[in-house]
C-alpha positions as CSV (number, residue, x, y, z in Angstrom):
1,M,-45.6,11.4,22.1
2,K,-43.7,13.4,19.5
3,A,-40.8,11.0,19.8
4,L,-43.1,8.0,19.1
5,A,-44.5,9.6,16.0
6,A,-40.9,10.2,14.7
7,R,-40.1,6.5,14.9
8,P,-43.2,4.5,13.9
9,Q,-41.2,1.4,12.9
10,L,-39.9,1.1,16.5
11,V,-43.3,1.5,17.9
12,I,-44.6,-1.2,15.5
13,V,-41.9,-3.6,16.6
14,S,-42.8,-2.9,20.3
15,L,-46.5,-3.5,19.7
16,I,-45.8,-6.7,17.8
17,V,-43.7,-8.0,20.7
18,L,-46.5,-7.0,23.1
19,A,-49.1,-8.8,21.0
20,V,-47.0,-12.0,20.7
21,G,-46.5,-11.9,24.5
22,A,-50.2,-11.5,25.1
23,A,-51.0,-14.3,22.6
24,V,-48.6,-16.7,24.4
25,M,-50.1,-15.9,27.7
26,W,-53.6,-16.4,26.4
27,T,-52.6,-19.7,24.8
28,A,-51.0,-20.8,28.0
29,T,-54.4,-20.5,29.8
30,T,-55.9,-23.0,27.3
31,I,-53.4,-25.8,28.2
32,P,-55.4,-28.4,30.2
33,V,-54.1,-29.1,33.7
34,G,-54.7,-32.4,35.4
35,P,-56.0,-32.7,39.0
36,G,-52.6,-33.8,40.4
37,V,-50.6,-30.8,39.2
38,A,-48.8,-28.7,41.8
39,A,-48.3,-25.0,41.5
40,V,-45.7,-25.5,38.7
41,G,-47.5,-27.2,35.9
42,P,-47.7,-27.3,32.1
43,R,-48.9,-23.7,32.0
44,S,-46.0,-22.2,34.0
45,F,-43.2,-22.1,31.3
46,P,-45.4,-20.6,28.5
47,F,-46.9,-18.1,30.9
48,G,-43.4,-17.0,32.0
49,V,-42.3,-16.7,28.4
50,G,-45.4,-14.5,27.7
51,L,-44.6,-12.3,30.7
52,L,-41.0,-11.9,29.5
53,L,-42.2,-10.9,26.0
54,I,-44.6,-8.4,27.4
55,A,-41.9,-6.9,29.6
56,C,-39.6,-6.7,26.5
57,G,-42.3,-5.1,24.5
58,L,-42.9,-2.5,27.2
59,L,-39.2,-1.8,27.5
60,L,-38.9,-1.4,23.7
61,L,-41.8,1.0,23.7
62,L,-40.2,3.0,26.5
63,E,-36.9,3.0,24.6
64,A,-38.6,4.1,21.4
65,S,-40.1,7.1,23.2
66,R,-36.9,8.2,24.9
67,A,-33.9,8.4,22.7
68,P,-33.0,7.7,19.1
69,W,-32.6,4.0,18.5
70,D,-29.6,3.5,16.2
71,C,-29.7,0.2,14.5
72,E,-29.7,-1.3,11.0
73,A,-33.5,-0.8,10.8
74,T,-33.2,3.0,11.2
75,D,-30.0,3.5,9.2
76,P,-30.8,4.8,5.7
77,A,-27.4,3.6,4.4
78,A,-27.9,0.0,5.5
79,P,-28.7,-2.5,2.8
80,G,-32.4,-3.5,2.5
81,L,-33.8,-6.8,3.7
82,D,-32.8,-9.8,1.7
83,L,-36.0,-11.7,1.2
84,V,-34.6,-14.8,-0.4
85,P,-33.1,-16.3,2.7
86,L,-36.1,-15.3,4.7
87,G,-38.3,-17.1,2.1
88,I,-36.2,-20.2,2.3
89,L,-36.4,-20.2,6.1
90,A,-40.2,-19.8,5.9
91,C,-40.4,-22.6,3.4
92,G,-38.5,-24.9,5.8
93,M,-40.9,-24.1,8.7
94,I,-43.9,-24.7,6.4
95,V,-42.4,-28.0,5.2
96,N,-41.8,-29.1,8.8
97,V,-45.4,-28.3,9.8
98,L,-46.8,-30.1,6.8
99,L,-44.7,-33.2,7.1
100,I,-44.3,-33.7,10.9
101,K,-47.5,-35.8,11.3
102,S,-47.2,-37.9,8.1
103,A,-43.4,-38.3,7.6
104,G,-42.5,-38.1,11.3
105,F,-40.4,-35.8,13.5
106,I,-37.0,-37.0,12.2
107,L,-37.6,-36.5,8.5
108,A,-39.5,-33.3,9.0
109,S,-36.8,-31.9,11.2
110,T,-34.0,-33.0,8.8
111,L,-35.6,-31.1,6.0
112,M,-36.2,-28.0,8.2
113,F,-32.5,-28.1,9.2
114,A,-31.5,-28.3,5.5
115,F,-33.7,-25.4,4.6
116,T,-32.4,-23.4,7.5
117,A,-28.7,-24.2,6.6
118,R,-29.4,-23.1,3.0
119,A,-31.0,-19.9,4.2
120,F,-27.8,-19.1,6.2
121,G,-25.6,-19.8,3.1
122,A,-24.8,-23.5,3.2
123,R,-23.8,-24.7,-0.2
124,R,-23.5,-28.5,0.3
125,L,-27.0,-29.8,0.6
126,W,-26.0,-33.4,1.3
127,L,-24.0,-32.3,4.3
128,S,-26.8,-30.2,5.7
129,V,-29.2,-33.1,5.3
130,L,-26.7,-35.5,7.0
131,I,-26.1,-33.1,9.9
132,G,-29.8,-32.4,10.2
133,F,-30.6,-36.1,10.2
134,A,-28.0,-36.8,12.9
135,L,-29.4,-34.0,15.1
136,A,-33.0,-35.0,14.6
137,L,-32.2,-38.6,15.3
138,A,-30.3,-37.7,18.5
139,T,-33.1,-35.4,19.6
140,Y,-35.8,-38.1,19.0
141,Y,-33.7,-40.7,20.7
142,G,-33.2,-38.4,23.7
143,F,-36.9,-37.8,24.1
144,A,-38.0,-41.3,23.3
145,R,-35.4,-43.3,25.2
146,M,-34.0,-41.0,27.9
147,L,-37.2,-39.1,28.8
148,D,-39.6,-41.8,27.8
149,L,-41.6,-39.2,25.8
150,R,-43.0,-40.2,22.3
151,I,-42.9,-37.1,20.1
152,G,-44.7,-38.6,17.1
153,G,-44.5,-41.4,14.8
154,G,-43.2,-41.7,11.3
155,F,-41.1,-43.9,8.9
156,I,-38.0,-43.9,11.1
157,E,-39.6,-43.4,14.5
158,D,-41.6,-46.6,14.1
159,L,-38.3,-48.5,14.0
160,F,-37.6,-47.6,17.6
């Protein structure tokens, strides 16, 4: 236990991964299952992801207790966290969540892509928007036409 006390940030990361895994598994149990579903149903994939997250959290906790964990987070000479790109990325996700129902999947995803590209250093906003629009349109078309799944309505989606 002495090793765990010496590296609390690693223990915190492990516990966060464990908590996210547990939350995913709990959320998976709330997914409704119809009467005609076989052993592999809508809960299977999220449940598997939750199990993998819990396994990763346990392995991280084990690693934190065994040996020093050399990485940027534990290196005092490493530069600090750059919060501006992280904030831009968070804004993109928030914009997506706020607009996906009203503006539709394509426009919300286009904006999220543009925010993400900017967070990673893209300088030409018009190009990011164009690429994001093309990817979102292709994704929507793939789901709507090829898989026959409607993933929301919006200004552009209603044209299909």
